[in-house]
C-alpha positions, 0 to 999 in steps of 0.5 A: 500499499502506497504512503499517504499524507494527511493534512492537518491543523489547529493547537499550538497547545499540542504543538511539541508532543504532536510535531516536536521542537524542529518548529523553534529553529527557524527564524522566524519560529516555524507553524508549519513542521511537515514530512509531506513535502509541502511549504508554508507559502512565499518565503515563510520559514519550515520545519520538519517533523522532529525524532520522537514525537507523536507524528515522526512515529506514525511515519515511522509506520508499515507504510510509511504516510506522511504527515503536515500540522501547521500551527494555527490556533483551535478557532483556525482549525475549526474554520477550515474543518467548516469551509470557511477558512480554505486550507489549502492557502499559505499557513506563512510563519510565526510572522504572519498570520495563517491564512489557512493550513497548507494542505493539498486541497481546501479542505482538510485531512484533520484538525487539532483543537483545546476547545471541544466543540461547542454548539455555535463551532457544531451547527456551523460545520453543518452550515458551511460547505463541507458538510454536504459531502462530509456529513459529520464531524468524529472528534476524539481527547489525544493527552492531556497538559499543564497550562504554564503561568510564563513571567518575567519578573526578577524573580527566578522561583515565582511560586503564586497561589490560586488566587492570586492568578483569580485577582492578577487575571481579574485586575483586583489587582494589577501591580507586582508589590501587591501580590505576596512573596513576588519580591518583584514591583510595577505594574504587572504586564499582561499577554494574551493570546488574540487568535481563537484557542483552545489553550485560551478556552482551558484557562479561562475555564480554570480561571471561572471555576477556581475564580468565580464567585471567591474575594479573589475578584472584584465584585460582580466580576465574572470570567465567561470560559471561551476560545478568544480572551478578550470575549472572556473578559466583562468588558473585555482586556481594554476595561480589565489591563488596559495598557497593561495587555499586549496581545500575541498569536498562539503560544509561541508567541504568547511564551516570546513576548513574555520573554521580550526586553519591553515587557517585564513583570510580564506573565502569559498562559501558553503550553509548558512544552513550549514554555519550557523548550523556548528556556521561559521561567515559570511559577509554580501554582500552589506549591506544584511544578508545571512540568512536573504534569504527567510523570507518573509511569500511567498515563492519566485515568478518566472512567469510561463513564467520562468520555461522553458522546455526541456532546458538544461544550458552551463553556461550562455546561454541556449540551447534545450536538445539534443538527437533523443528523443521525444519533450515529453521526451525532455520538461521533463526537465525543467528550471529556466530561468537563466535571470529570477530575484529571488526577494532578497536583498541580490545577491547570490543565487542558484535553485537546483533541482532534477532529475531521469528517465521518464521510467522504476522507477518500480511498479505503488507503486515505481511511486506513492512515488516517485511522492510523493517526487518530489510534496511535494515541491509543496504540501503547505499542507505537507510540512515543513516551511524552515532553515533561509537562503532557501526559496520555489518557488511557490510564483505562482500559475501558476508556481506551476501547471506547475511544478505539471504537468512535476512530474504527467506525467513524471514519468512513 
């Protein structure tokens, strides 16, 4: 069977475990990591798939299938799956915004998203140009990872409590001199994601769950889980932070901005993998180090009952997938119940997903290539060890079997 090329993109949170760290070698940093021979467009930089990554392990399989992944943020990934963004437009690099995924056709083979499908997302797919031929969405969880708070204060070993995180991000505290134990003074600069981001969704979900209704936010202040950080704050970034807010694209851009010499005394949220790759300083939270997330010998254990079928996530509320499609098609959307606890001490964590189409995935060989890609996250014999701060999800065998059944039956 000839090798197949798979084209995808989206979430930046899982970039290091998915593609490795070669994207940090070019200047500017590369959005596109590929072994499929495609380019990022124009003079944009491009990187290979690093040895030891999940996608490298995938390509080392018997059929030597190739994969391309463009780091655009979860929102652009979902838009390309719906058809509102053509996947065959240029991925570009981190010096400019992406136009597409640099895919071979206008429709991607798969996307990555840290913000699981919502009613709005699923309805956008149903109303989009790809729904007639592609019918439904397949979504499965892949890995969990820690969201770190990168920082550029003069304090090397910054330690924050959850209460202090709430105070800083709600604007209740705006100067480091008011953050007990920080050892710093001066305005607190907040670097945030400007693009649609599952990392933003996971981080604002943590803020909503931890901070709302406490004395650690201003009276009446409420965080709203959202993949657009600006929309998660009442009145938006400018109202809450004023000139202290600094926008950046991608987790890569957030960490780069925090490290910039002009941005001393800044904090920014990003996956711990990106923070470690850029050798950025970061805060412990409640005494726990995000780099130690997932360093247990076994994967994260989630009960099979925590894996929902045919459900979407609207903020913190689980709802049925919309539309008039069959229940079997809707059940291809798998969602980890947000009430299910990830048993790990570090408190800010995210579960990331891959998504694709139920139908119209091409030849039998291409469909099998997709099944192999989705399936590698649950194949203990072929998947690699993960970098610091990440963990696989299948500590419970029934959870693993349930996802594998979805991959087998839903990708056609």
